[in-house]
C-alpha positions as CSV (number, residue, x, y, z in Angstrom):
1,M,-29.1,-28.7,12.5
2,T,-27.4,-29.0,9.2
3,E,-23.6,-28.3,9.0
4,V,-22.9,-25.5,6.5
5,K,-20.0,-26.5,4.1
6,A,-18.3,-24.6,1.3
7,W,-18.8,-25.5,-2.4
8,K,-15.7,-27.0,-4.2
9,L,-14.6,-25.0,-7.2
10,I,-13.9,-27.5,-10.0
11,S,-13.2,-25.1,-13.0
12,K,-13.8,-21.6,-14.3
13,K,-13.6,-20.0,-17.7
14,D,-14.0,-16.5,-19.0
15,A,-17.5,-15.7,-20.2
16,S,-17.1,-11.9,-20.5
17,V,-19.0,-10.1,-23.2
18,G,-17.0,-6.8,-22.8
19,K,-14.5,-4.9,-20.7
20,W,-17.1,-3.2,-18.5
21,F,-18.4,-6.4,-16.9
22,P,-16.0,-9.4,-16.6
23,L,-17.7,-12.7,-16.0
24,E,-16.6,-16.3,-15.2
25,E,-18.7,-19.4,-15.8
26,R,-17.8,-21.7,-12.9
27,T,-18.4,-25.4,-12.2
28,Y,-18.8,-26.3,-8.5
29,E,-19.3,-29.6,-6.6
30,L,-21.9,-29.1,-3.8
31,P,-21.3,-30.7,-0.4
32,D,-23.8,-33.4,-1.3
33,G,-21.8,-34.3,-4.5
34,R,-24.1,-32.7,-7.0
35,I,-22.4,-30.7,-9.8
36,I,-23.4,-27.1,-10.8
37,D,-21.8,-26.5,-14.2
38,D,-23.3,-23.2,-15.2
39,F,-22.8,-20.8,-12.2
40,T,-21.9,-17.3,-13.4
41,V,-20.0,-14.8,-11.3
42,T,-18.8,-11.3,-12.1
43,T,-15.1,-10.8,-11.3
44,L,-15.0,-7.1,-11.1
45,S,-11.9,-5.9,-9.4
46,D,-12.0,-4.8,-5.8
47,V,-12.8,-1.3,-4.7
48,S,-11.6,1.3,-2.2
49,M,-14.2,3.7,-0.8
50,V,-13.5,6.7,1.3
51,I,-15.7,8.6,3.8
52,P,-14.2,12.2,3.8
53,F,-14.8,14.4,6.9
54,T,-14.3,18.1,6.5
55,P,-12.7,20.2,9.3
56,E,-16.3,21.3,10.3
57,G,-17.4,17.6,10.6
58,K,-19.4,17.4,7.4
59,V,-19.2,14.4,5.2
60,I,-18.6,14.7,1.4
61,M,-20.6,12.5,-0.9
62,C,-20.7,12.2,-4.7
63,H,-24.0,12.7,-6.4
64,Q,-24.0,11.1,-9.8
65,F,-25.8,8.9,-12.3
66,K,-25.1,5.2,-12.1
67,P,-26.3,3.2,-15.1
68,G,-26.6,-0.2,-13.3
69,A,-29.2,1.3,-11.0
70,D,-30.4,3.7,-13.7
71,E,-30.7,6.5,-11.3
72,L,-28.9,9.4,-9.6
73,T,-27.1,8.2,-6.4
74,Y,-25.4,9.5,-3.4
75,E,-22.2,7.6,-2.7
76,F,-18.9,8.0,-1.0
77,P,-15.9,8.5,-3.4
78,G,-14.4,5.3,-4.5
79,G,-13.0,3.3,-7.4
80,R,-11.5,0.0,-8.5
81,I,-8.0,-1.1,-8.1
82,E,-6.0,-1.0,-11.4
83,D,-2.4,-1.9,-12.4
84,R,-1.3,1.7,-11.8
85,H,-2.1,1.5,-8.0
86,A,0.4,0.0,-5.5
87,D,-2.3,-1.0,-3.1
88,F,-5.8,-0.2,-1.8
89,E,-4.7,2.8,0.1
90,A,-3.3,4.2,-3.1
91,V,-6.6,3.6,-4.8
92,A,-8.4,5.5,-1.9
93,K,-6.1,8.5,-2.3
94,A,-6.3,8.5,-6.1
95,E,-10.1,8.3,-6.1
96,L,-10.4,11.2,-3.6
97,V,-8.4,13.4,-6.0
98,E,-10.2,12.1,-9.1
99,E,-13.7,12.4,-7.8
100,T,-13.5,15.2,-5.3
101,G,-10.2,17.2,-5.7
102,I,-9.2,16.3,-2.1
103,V,-5.6,15.5,-1.6
104,A,-5.1,13.3,1.4
105,D,-1.7,12.4,3.0
106,Q,-3.4,9.9,5.3
107,V,-6.4,7.6,4.9
108,Y,-7.5,5.3,7.7
109,F,-8.7,1.7,6.9
110,F,-11.7,0.6,9.0
111,G,-13.1,-2.5,7.3
112,E,-14.2,-4.4,4.3
113,T,-17.5,-5.4,2.8
114,V,-18.6,-8.0,0.2
115,T,-21.1,-6.3,-2.1
116,F,-23.0,-9.2,-3.7
117,P,-21.6,-12.5,-2.3
118,T,-23.8,-14.8,-4.5
119,K,-22.8,-13.4,-7.9
120,A,-19.8,-11.2,-7.5
121,S,-16.2,-11.6,-6.2
122,E,-15.9,-7.8,-5.5
123,R,-14.9,-6.6,-2.1
124,V,-14.9,-3.0,-0.9
125,K,-12.1,-1.7,1.3
126,N,-13.4,1.1,3.5
127,Y,-11.4,4.1,4.6
128,Y,-12.1,7.5,6.1
129,V,-10.1,10.7,5.9
130,L,-10.1,13.7,8.4
131,N,-9.8,17.4,7.6
132,A,-10.8,16.8,4.0
133,V,-10.6,20.0,1.9
134,V,-11.2,20.3,-1.8
135,S,-7.9,21.9,-2.9
136,R,-8.0,21.3,-6.7
137,E,-10.3,20.5,-9.6
138,P,-11.4,16.8,-9.7
139,E,-10.1,14.7,-12.5
140,F,-13.2,12.8,-13.6
141,D,-13.1,9.7,-15.8
142,E,-14.6,10.3,-19.3
143,T,-18.0,9.0,-18.2
144,E,-18.2,10.8,-14.8
145,N,-20.2,13.9,-14.0
146,I,-20.2,14.3,-10.2
147,E,-21.6,16.9,-7.9
148,L,-20.1,17.1,-4.4
149,V,-22.6,17.4,-1.6
150,Y,-21.8,18.1,2.0
151,F,-24.0,16.4,4.7
152,T,-23.8,16.3,8.5
153,P,-23.8,12.7,9.9
154,S,-27.4,13.1,11.0
155,E,-28.4,14.3,7.5
156,I,-26.9,11.1,6.1
157,D,-28.9,9.1,8.5
158,E,-32.1,10.9,7.5
159,K,-31.3,10.4,3.8
160,I,-30.8,6.7,4.5
161,K,-34.2,6.5,6.3
162,A,-35.9,8.3,3.4
163,G,-34.3,5.9,0.9
164,E,-32.3,8.7,-0.8
165,I,-29.0,7.0,0.0
166,N,-29.5,3.4,-1.0
167,T,-26.3,1.9,-2.5
168,A,-25.1,-1.1,-0.6
169,P,-21.4,-0.2,-0.5
170,S,-22.1,3.3,1.0
171,L,-24.7,1.9,3.4
172,S,-22.5,-0.8,4.7
173,A,-19.4,1.5,5.0
174,W,-21.5,4.0,6.9
175,L,-22.8,1.4,9.3
176,Q,-19.4,-0.1,9.8
177,L,-17.9,3.4,10.5
178,K,-20.7,4.2,13.0
179,L,-20.1,1.0,14.9
180,K,-16.3,1.1,14.9
181,H,-15.7,4.9,15.2
182,P,-18.8,6.6,16.8
183,E,-16.5,9.4,18.0
184,L,-16.2,10.6,14.3
185,L,-19.9,11.2,14.0
186,R,-20.5,13.5,17.0
187,Q,-21.5,16.9,15.9
C-alpha cells in the first residue's frame, strides 16, 4: 500500500481577475519530487452557516438564485467572514440578521466542512440556533433576493432525496447535525 504524503507548497502568487473570485497560482513539489507550477486555487474567505430551528421545530432555509450554479437553491443562512466580524460566531449572528431577520443571542458550533478541497481553501463553520423567530426585516446585500421557507426535518430529507436541496455546504451541515445532534431533529 502506498503511503499518502502532503504536497510541499513552494510559492504562491495572486492570479485574481476581480474581487468576486480571488485566485492564487501555486507551485508545489509532489512527494516524488516532481514540480507542479501552475496549480490554481481559489482563496475565498471562510464561511459561517447557521441552521435555525423555530420554537415549533421547523427549520428555516433561504431560497434564492445562485449565479455559480445558475439556479434557484435552498440553503441555510450563511456568509463570509469580513474585517468587520470579530470571529465566526459573529459572522453567524450577523448573517442570520442580514438574510432572515432573526436576532440570536446564542449560536451553537457543531462542526466544520471543507467545500472543494482540490481547488478551494474555503471552510464552512457550522452552527445551529434554537427558538429562531424572525423579529425584523432582513438586511439583504445589494445582490440578494431571498425568500424564507420553513421545513420540518423530514421535509428537508425528502427535498434532499428529490435533489431539490443540492448545495454541498447545506448538505454536509445537515448530515453533520443529524449525526452529532439527532435530538434536534425529533418532531
